[in-house]
C-alpha positions as CSV (number, residue, x, y, z in Angstrom):
1,M,92.8,166.8,75.4
2,L,90.6,166.9,72.3
3,I,93.7,166.1,70.1
4,L,94.4,163.1,72.2
5,L,90.9,161.8,71.9
6,R,91.1,161.9,68.1
7,I,94.2,159.9,67.9
8,D,94.2,156.2,67.2
9,W,97.3,155.3,69.3
10,T,97.8,151.9,67.6
11,E,97.9,153.6,64.3
12,F,100.2,156.3,65.7
13,L,102.7,153.6,66.8
14,V,102.6,152.2,63.3
15,T,103.4,155.7,62.0
16,I,106.4,156.0,64.3
17,K,107.8,152.7,63.0
18,T,107.5,153.9,59.4
19,V,109.3,157.2,59.8
20,D,112.1,157.7,57.3
21,L,115.2,158.9,59.1
22,F,116.8,160.2,55.9
23,W,114.3,163.0,55.5
24,I,114.6,163.9,59.2
25,I,118.3,164.4,58.8
26,S,117.8,166.4,55.6
27,S,115.3,168.7,57.4
28,I,117.8,169.2,60.3
29,F,120.4,170.2,57.6
30,M,117.9,172.8,56.2
31,Q,117.3,174.1,59.8
32,A,121.0,174.5,60.3
33,I,121.4,176.5,57.1
34,A,118.5,178.7,58.2
35,L,120.3,179.4,61.5
36,L,123.4,180.5,59.7
37,V,121.2,182.8,57.5
38,T,119.4,184.4,60.4
39,T,122.7,184.9,62.3
40,W,124.0,186.8,59.3
41,R,121.0,189.0,59.2
42,W,121.2,189.7,62.9
43,Q,124.8,190.6,62.6
44,L,124.1,193.1,59.8
45,I,121.5,194.8,62.1
46,M,123.9,194.8,65.1
47,H,126.7,196.3,63.1
48,H,124.3,199.1,62.0
49,L,123.6,199.7,65.7
50,D,127.3,199.7,66.6
51,V,127.1,196.3,68.4
52,R,130.1,194.7,66.7
53,V,130.3,191.0,67.6
54,S,132.1,188.4,65.5
55,Y,129.9,186.0,63.4
56,G,131.1,183.0,65.4
57,R,130.1,184.6,68.7
58,S,126.8,185.8,67.3
59,L,126.1,182.2,66.2
60,I,126.6,180.9,69.7
61,H,124.4,183.7,71.2
62,Q,121.8,182.9,68.6
63,L,121.8,179.3,69.7
64,I,121.6,180.3,73.4
65,G,118.7,182.6,72.5
66,T,116.9,179.8,70.7
67,G,117.3,177.5,73.7
68,M,115.8,180.1,76.1
69,A,113.1,181.1,73.6
70,M,111.9,177.5,73.3
71,I,111.1,177.3,77.1
72,T,109.4,180.6,77.4
73,P,105.9,181.8,76.2
74,G,106.1,184.1,73.2
75,Q,109.8,183.3,72.8
76,L,110.8,186.1,75.2
77,G,113.7,184.1,76.5
78,E,115.6,185.2,73.4
79,F,116.4,188.5,75.1
80,I,119.0,186.7,77.2
81,K,121.3,187.7,74.3
82,V,121.2,191.3,75.8
83,V,122.9,190.0,78.9
84,Y,125.7,188.6,76.9
85,H,126.2,191.8,75.0
86,R,126.2,193.8,78.2
87,G,128.9,191.5,79.6
88,M,130.9,192.4,76.5
89,G,130.5,196.1,77.1
90,F,127.8,197.0,74.6
91,P,124.7,199.1,75.6
92,G,121.6,197.1,76.5
93,P,119.1,199.3,74.5
94,E,121.0,198.9,71.2
95,S,121.3,195.1,71.8
96,A,117.6,194.7,72.7
97,L,116.7,196.8,69.6
98,S,118.8,194.6,67.3
99,I,116.8,191.6,68.6
100,V,113.4,193.4,68.1
101,I,114.3,194.5,64.5
102,D,115.6,191.0,63.7
103,R,112.3,189.4,65.0
104,L,110.2,192.0,63.1
105,F,111.7,191.0,59.8
106,D,110.7,187.4,60.5
107,F,107.3,188.4,61.8
108,G,106.7,190.7,58.8
109,M,107.6,187.9,56.4
110,L,105.3,185.5,58.2
111,C,102.4,188.0,58.2
112,F,102.9,188.6,54.5
113,F,102.8,185.0,53.6
114,G,100.1,184.3,56.2
115,L,97.8,186.8,54.5
116,I,98.5,185.2,51.1
117,S,97.7,181.8,52.8
118,V,94.4,183.0,54.1
119,V,93.4,184.3,50.7
120,F,94.5,181.0,49.1
121,L,93.0,178.7,51.6
122,F,89.8,180.4,52.7
123,G,89.3,183.2,50.3
124,L,89.0,186.9,51.4
125,P,86.3,189.3,50.3
126,T,87.4,192.0,48.0
127,I,86.5,194.7,50.5
128,Y,89.0,193.4,53.0
129,I,91.8,193.4,50.4
130,V,90.9,197.0,49.6
131,I,90.9,198.0,53.2
132,L,94.3,196.3,53.8
133,A,95.7,198.1,50.7
134,I,94.5,201.5,52.0
135,I,96.0,200.8,55.5
136,M,99.4,200.0,53.8
137,M,99.3,203.2,51.7
138,L,98.5,205.3,54.8
139,G,101.4,203.6,56.6
140,L,103.7,204.5,53.8
141,L,102.5,208.1,53.8
142,V,103.1,208.3,57.6
143,V,106.7,207.0,57.1
144,A,107.3,209.4,54.3
145,Y,106.1,212.3,56.4
146,Y,108.3,211.2,59.3
147,L,111.4,210.9,57.2
148,R,111.0,214.5,55.9
149,D,112.2,215.8,59.2
150,K,113.2,212.8,61.2
151,E,115.4,214.6,63.8
152,H,112.5,216.8,64.9
153,N,110.0,213.9,64.7
154,A,112.3,211.6,66.6
155,H,112.4,214.1,69.4
156,R,108.6,214.4,69.4
157,L,108.2,210.6,69.4
158,A,110.6,210.3,72.3
159,L,108.6,212.8,74.3
160,I,105.4,210.9,73.6
161,L,106.9,207.5,74.6
162,T,108.5,208.8,77.8
163,R,105.2,210.3,79.2
164,V,104.4,206.9,80.7
165,G,107.9,206.4,82.2
166,P,108.9,207.1,85.9
167,K,109.7,210.8,86.5
168,A,113.1,210.0,87.9
169,Y,114.2,208.3,84.6
170,K,112.3,210.3,82.0
171,E,115.3,212.2,80.8
172,M,117.4,209.1,80.5
173,I,114.6,207.2,78.8
174,Q,114.0,210.1,76.4
175,R,117.6,210.2,75.4
176,N,117.8,206.5,74.8
177,I,114.5,206.4,72.8
178,E,115.5,209.4,70.7
179,R,118.9,207.8,69.9
180,L,117.4,204.5,69.0
181,V,114.7,206.0,66.8
182,M,117.4,207.9,64.9
183,K,119.4,204.7,64.4
184,V,116.4,202.8,63.1
185,T,115.4,205.5,60.7
186,S,119.0,205.8,59.4
187,M,118.8,202.2,58.1
188,N,119.6,202.6,54.4
189,L,117.8,200.9,51.5
190,K,120.7,198.5,50.9
191,L,120.6,197.2,54.4
192,I,116.8,196.9,54.4
193,L,116.8,195.0,51.1
194,A,119.6,192.7,52.3
195,C,117.6,191.9,55.5
196,L,114.5,191.3,53.5
197,L,116.3,188.9,51.1
198,L,117.9,187.0,54.0
199,S,114.4,186.8,55.7
200,F,112.9,185.3,52.5
201,V,115.8,182.8,52.3
202,N,115.3,181.9,55.9
203,Y,111.5,181.5,55.4
204,S,112.0,179.3,52.4
205,L,114.5,177.1,54.2
206,L,112.2,176.6,57.1
207,L,109.3,175.8,54.8
208,L,111.5,173.3,53.0
209,K,112.5,171.8,56.4
210,V,108.8,171.1,57.3
211,Y,108.1,169.8,53.9
212,L,111.0,167.3,54.2
213,L,109.5,166.2,57.5
214,A,106.3,165.6,55.8
215,F,108.2,163.2,53.4
216,S,109.5,161.4,56.5
217,V,106.0,160.4,57.5
218,H,105.1,159.6,53.8
219,M,102.6,162.4,53.4
220,Q,101.2,163.0,49.9
221,V,100.3,166.7,50.0
222,E,100.5,169.1,47.1
223,F,103.4,171.5,47.7
224,W,101.4,174.7,47.3
225,Y,98.8,173.7,49.8
226,F,101.5,172.7,52.3
227,A,103.3,176.0,51.6
228,A,100.1,177.9,52.3
229,C,99.5,176.1,55.6
230,V,103.0,176.5,57.1
231,P,102.9,180.3,57.8
232,L,99.6,179.7,59.7
233,F,101.2,176.9,61.7
234,R,104.1,179.2,62.7
235,L,101.9,182.2,63.5
236,V,99.7,180.1,65.8
237,G,102.8,178.8,67.5
238,L,103.8,182.3,68.4
239,I,100.6,182.9,70.4
240,P,101.9,183.2,74.1
241,I,99.4,180.8,75.7
242,S,101.6,177.7,75.7
243,I,105.3,176.9,75.6
244,S,106.6,176.4,72.0
245,G,103.0,176.5,70.7
246,I,102.3,173.0,72.0
247,G,98.7,172.1,71.6
248,T,97.5,175.1,69.6
249,R,99.8,174.4,66.7
250,D,99.1,170.7,66.8
251,A,95.4,171.3,66.6
252,L,95.7,173.5,63.6
253,I,98.1,171.1,61.8
254,I,95.6,168.2,62.3
255,Y,92.7,170.3,61.1
256,M,94.4,171.8,58.0
257,L,95.9,168.5,56.8
258,S,92.6,166.6,57.5
259,R,91.1,168.8,54.8
260,V,93.3,167.0,52.2
261,G,92.8,163.5,53.6
262,I,95.8,163.3,56.0
263,S,95.2,161.2,59.1
264,P,95.4,162.8,62.5
265,E,98.1,160.3,63.4
266,S,100.4,161.4,60.6
267,S,99.7,165.1,61.2
268,L,100.5,164.7,64.9
269,M,103.7,162.9,64.0
270,L,104.7,165.7,61.7
271,S,104.0,168.3,64.5
272,L,106.1,166.3,67.0
273,L,109.0,165.9,64.6
274,S,109.0,169.6,63.8
275,L,109.0,170.3,67.6
276,A,111.7,167.7,68.2
277,T,114.1,169.2,65.6
278,L,113.6,172.7,67.1
279,E,114.2,171.2,70.6
280,L,117.4,169.7,69.3
281,Q,118.7,173.1,68.3
282,A,117.4,174.5,71.6
283,L,119.3,171.8,73.5
284,I,122.5,172.7,71.8
285,G,121.8,176.3,72.9
286,V,121.2,175.3,76.5
287,L,124.5,173.4,76.5
288,F,126.3,176.5,75.3
289,W,124.4,178.5,78.0
290,W,125.6,175.9,80.6
291,R,129.2,176.1,79.3
292,Y,129.2,179.9,79.0
293,P,126.6,181.3,81.5
294,P,126.1,185.1,81.4
295,S,127.8,185.5,84.8
296,Q,131.1,184.3,83.3
297,V,130.9,186.6,80.2
298,N,133.2,189.3,81.5
299,D,135.2,190.2,78.4
300,V,134.7,193.9,77.7
301,D,138.0,194.0,76.0
302,A,137.0,191.2,73.7
303,T,135.2,193.6,71.3
304,A,138.5,194.5,69.7
305,E,139.3,190.8,69.3
306,D,136.0,190.1,67.8
307,S,136.6,192.5,65.0
308,E,139.6,190.5,63.9
309,V,138.7,186.9,64.9
310,S,135.7,185.2,63.4
311,G,136.1,181.9,65.4
312,V,133.4,180.6,67.8
313,R,135.6,180.7,70.9
314,L,134.1,182.3,74.0
315,E,136.3,183.2,77.0
316,P,134.7,182.1,80.2
């Protein structure tokens, strides 16, 4: 409501009329490339977890997951991909873990650049930087200790995590957790570096996408300031108090850009265009979901086909 009160709606209509369609189409192109990159990373993770799905089918599942994520708080709807994998005969725990790891790479990249943004935009006392460095070092020491005897430590970790589970399922939960923990810790350095590189490329493409949208509303903002703001916009959008970050992200965009003289009308237009381009991708995902609902994915034998065929065909 406070956002609406700050907007001059006459000026906002003028802003709409001056939007440059060329830059919007260019931003959608960047978003499409980012989707291809994230699908590639997800497929690398899935293959490590023995969930072997063709790239074309993974791309469709990624689109469907995006569609469901856009209409659920915290983007939890993305886990609909597990249902598709189960229909193809793959175990649910491995499928869910692939999604969690995939999201963690994105979240880690956002947090890394978000911390840099906070330092750049607001400054951060030296003591806090030292504390963060100590926490990171302690985390690395814990990981190093764990990897010295990961089989024994995986068993102990599984025992700890299953204490809160129902007694009737404790043994099954323990076996699954122990297996999944071992698979996570068996990720080699080459795979981790590949995922980090793809995550950085994806982040860069999405940053460029938003920057191109800023061109479409004729914003004159220094690139480095804009680059520092974007991770904060995206992190606020992940807070599960609204669908697709509507309201919270808009307020932050208006506030941050007002610091460099951008009008609330242009800032709101940028936010709406960013949301609209994401919704366009989500709409494509919903159409795929409508065409290939999970109840019709009953192709357990398709896994062998997927290892040979890279097309995007789905058998209903």
